[in-house]
C-alpha positions in Angstrom: 144.8 89.3 96.8 143.9 85.6 96.2 143.2 83.1 98.9 145.5 80.5 97.2 148.5 82.8 97.7 148.1 82.9 101.5 150.8 80.8 103.2 151.5 79.9 106.7 154.5 81.7 108.3 155.8 78.5 109.7 154.8 74.8 108.9 153.1 73.3 106.0 151.1 75.3 103.5 147.3 75.3 104.0 145.2 73.2 101.7 142.5 74.8 99.5 139.8 73.6 101.8 141.5 75.1 104.8 142.1 78.4 103.0 138.4 78.5 102.0 137.3 77.8 105.5 139.7 80.4 106.8 138.5 83.0 104.3 134.8 82.5 105.4 135.8 82.7 109.1 137.6 86.0 108.3 134.5 87.3 106.5 132.3 86.4 109.5 134.5 88.2 112.0 134.9 91.3 109.7 131.1 91.4 109.3 130.6 90.9 113.0 133.0 93.8 113.7 131.0 96.1 111.4 127.7 95.0 112.9 129.1 95.5 116.4 130.1 99.1 115.4 126.4 99.8 114.6 124.8 98.1 117.6 127.2 99.5 120.1 126.3 103.1 119.2 122.6 102.3 118.6 121.4 105.6 120.0 123.3 107.4 117.3 123.1 104.9 114.5 119.5 103.8 114.8 117.5 105.8 117.3 118.4 109.3 116.0 117.4 108.6 112.4 114.1 106.9 113.5 113.2 109.9 115.7 114.1 112.3 112.8 111.9 110.5 110.4 109.0 110.3 112.8 109.4 114.1 113.3 109.1 114.5 109.5 105.8 112.5 109.6 104.5 114.6 112.4 105.6 118.0 111.0 104.6 117.4 107.4 101.6 115.3 108.2 100.1 117.8 110.6 101.1 120.9 108.8 100.2 119.8 105.3 97.6 117.2 106.1 94.9 119.8 106.4 95.8 121.2 102.9 96.7 118.0 101.1 94.2 115.6 102.5 94.7 112.8 100.0 97.3 111.8 97.5 96.5 108.9 95.2 93.5 108.0 97.4 95.6 107.8 100.7 95.8 110.2 103.6 98.9 112.4 103.2 100.7 111.1 106.2 100.1 107.5 105.0 101.4 108.5 101.5 104.7 110.0 102.8 105.7 107.3 105.2 107.1 104.8 102.6 109.2 107.6 101.1 110.5 108.6 104.5 111.4 105.0 105.3 113.3 104.7 102.0 115.1 108.0 102.5 116.1 107.0 106.1 117.4 103.6 105.0 119.5 104.7 102.0 120.9 107.7 103.9 122.0 105.5 106.8 123.5 102.8 104.5 125.6 105.4 102.7 126.7 107.3 105.8 127.7 104.3 107.8 129.9 102.7 105.1 131.5 105.9 103.8 132.5 106.9 107.3 133.6 103.4 108.3 135.8 103.0 105.2 137.3 106.5 105.3 138.2 106.0 109.0 139.8 102.6 108.2 141.9 104.3 105.5 142.7 107.3 107.6 143.8 105.1 110.6 145.5 102.6 108.3 143.9 99.6 109.9 142.5 98.9 106.4 145.9 97.3 105.8 145.2 94.6 108.4 141.8 93.9 106.7 143.5 93.7 103.2 146.1 91.4 104.6 143.5 88.9 105.9 143.0 85.7 103.9 139.9 86.9 102.1 138.9 87.3 98.5 138.1 90.9 97.3 134.4 90.3 97.2 134.5 88.9 100.7 136.3 92.0 102.0 133.7 94.1 100.2 130.7 92.2 101.7 132.3 92.3 105.2 132.7 96.0 105.1 129.2 96.5 103.6 127.3 94.5 106.2 127.4 97.4 108.8 125.5 99.8 106.5 123.0 97.1 105.5 122.3 96.1 109.1 121.9 99.8 110.2 119.5 100.5 107.3 117.4 97.4 108.0 117.2 98.2 111.7 116.0 101.8 110.9 113.5 100.7 108.3 112.2 97.9 110.5 111.8 100.2 113.5 110.1 103.0 111.5 107.7 100.5 110.0 106.9 98.8 113.3 106.2 102.1 115.0 104.6 104.3 112.4 102.7 101.9 110.2 100.3 100.7 112.9 99.8 104.3 114.3 99.1 105.7 110.8 97.3 102.7 109.4 99.8 102.2 106.6 99.2 98.9 104.9 101.8 96.5 103.5 100.1 95.3 100.4 103.1 93.7 98.6 105.6 92.5 101.3 107.8 90.6 98.8 108.2 93.6 96.6 108.8 95.7 99.6 111.6 93.4 100.8 113.2 93.2 97.4 113.0 96.9 96.7 114.4 97.7 100.2 117.3 95.3 99.9 118.2 96.5 96.5 118.1 100.2 97.5 120.1 99.5 100.7 122.7 97.5 98.8 123.1 100.3 96.2 123.8 103.0 98.8 125.8 100.8 101.0 128.1 100.0 98.1 128.1 103.7 97.1 129.3 104.5 100.7 132.2 102.0 100.3 133.1 103.7 97.0 133.0 107.2 98.4 134.9 106.1 101.5 137.7 104.7 99.3 137.9 107.8 97.1 137.4 110.5 99.7 140.4 112.5 100.8 138.7 114.3 103.6 135.5 114.3 105.7 134.2 117.1 103.5 134.1 114.7 100.5 132.0 112.3 102.5 129.6 115.0 103.5 129.4 116.6 100.1 127.9 113.5 98.5 125.4 113.1 101.4 124.3 116.7 101.6 124.5 117.9 98.0 123.7 114.7 96.1 121.7 112.1 98.0 119.5 114.3 100.1 118.5 116.7 97.3 117.8 113.7 95.0 115.7 112.1 97.7 113.6 115.3 98.3 112.8 115.7 94.6 112.4 111.9 94.1 108.7 111.8 95.2 109.2 111.3 99.0 106.6 114.1 99.8 104.5 114.1 96.7 103.5 112.1 93.6 105.5 113.1 90.5 102.2 112.8 88.5 101.1 116.1 89.9 104.1 117.9 88.5 103.8 120.0 85.4 105.9 119.3 82.3 108.9 119.1 82.0 109.4 118.5 85.8 107.5 115.2 85.7 109.7 113.9 82.9 112.9 115.1 84.6 111.9 113.3 87.8 112.1 110.0 85.8 115.8 110.7 85.3 116.3 110.6 89.1 117.4 107.1 90.2 116.1 107.7 93.7 112.6 108.2 92.3 112.5 104.5 91.2 113.6 103.3 94.6 111.1 105.4 96.5 108.4 104.4 94.1 109.1 100.7 94.3 109.1 100.8 98.1 105.9 102.8 98.1 104.3 100.1 95.9 105.4 97.5 98.5 103.5 99.4 101.2 100.5 100.8 99.4 100.2 98.7 96.3 100.2 101.8 94.2 103.0 103.8 92.5 103.7 106.3 89.7 105.5 103.7 87.6 105.1 99.9 87.4 107.3 97.8 89.7 108.3 95.9 86.6 110.1 99.1 85.7 111.3 100.4 89.0 112.6 97.1 90.4 114.9 96.2 87.5 116.3 99.7 87.4 117.0 99.6 91.2 118.6 96.1 91.0 120.7 97.1 88.0 122.1 100.1 89.8 122.7 98.1 92.9 124.6 95.5 90.9 126.7 98.1 89.1 127.7 99.8 92.4 128.6 96.4 94.1 130.7 95.4 91.1 132.5 98.8 91.2 133.2 98.5 94.9 134.4 94.9 94.5 136.7 96.0 91.7 138.3 98.6 94.0 139.2 95.9 96.5 140.5 93.6 93.8 142.7 96.2 92.2 143.7 97.9 95.4 142.9 101.2 93.8 143.2 104.1 96.4 143.7 101.5 99.1 147.4 100.7 99.0 149.7 103.4 100.5 
């Protein structure tokens, strides 16, 4: 699917400049459609995950706060908030895009998107925007509500932004990939319930991996979600189990690999063409 191959049904062929402008206009409207899908159902896409994460803070903070008063020099409810923000964002990015792409394939309106005058990477970005926007809205709302109430600092805002964007992009692209490969809603739910959530719970969301005995501490370092949670926690608290010089490159590398994979699927038409 190359922009240069697009021709007008009647009249003169479009110039390369016109094709480029048309491709970016198509990208804009596709991204706007995906963003509209998120904002129109804001009570389900944004409010519900925010409330669920706040309940985690209340339940775990109150129930375990008296037993685990401090972790790494921070109150327990302060320590767990960055991990909950990370978990809420990556889960939302994945769920939004996997369901959106699968529905597009199931209803076959993906054919109209693929027929639009866009390059494969533009189609990929346009369909990814919804999950990215949803995750950013959830992360922003959680931070704006819970951080002042709990007294959670933001010591390294640039690292927080970079780590959050990389983690969101990784799982938004993963959602696109699963949405393309999935043959039923069960496949979409399988990855969410049996892969992402378990990895998040054992990735240091509710505890520091440094307190784990061997070999569990070492095994935790094989969990990719551990590095994302740790990088985001460093952005909030200025403290982490591993250096951001380690966690950030790993997160960016994984995000880049997932994006390239999803872009390749659109370029090749794999699993997309009937």
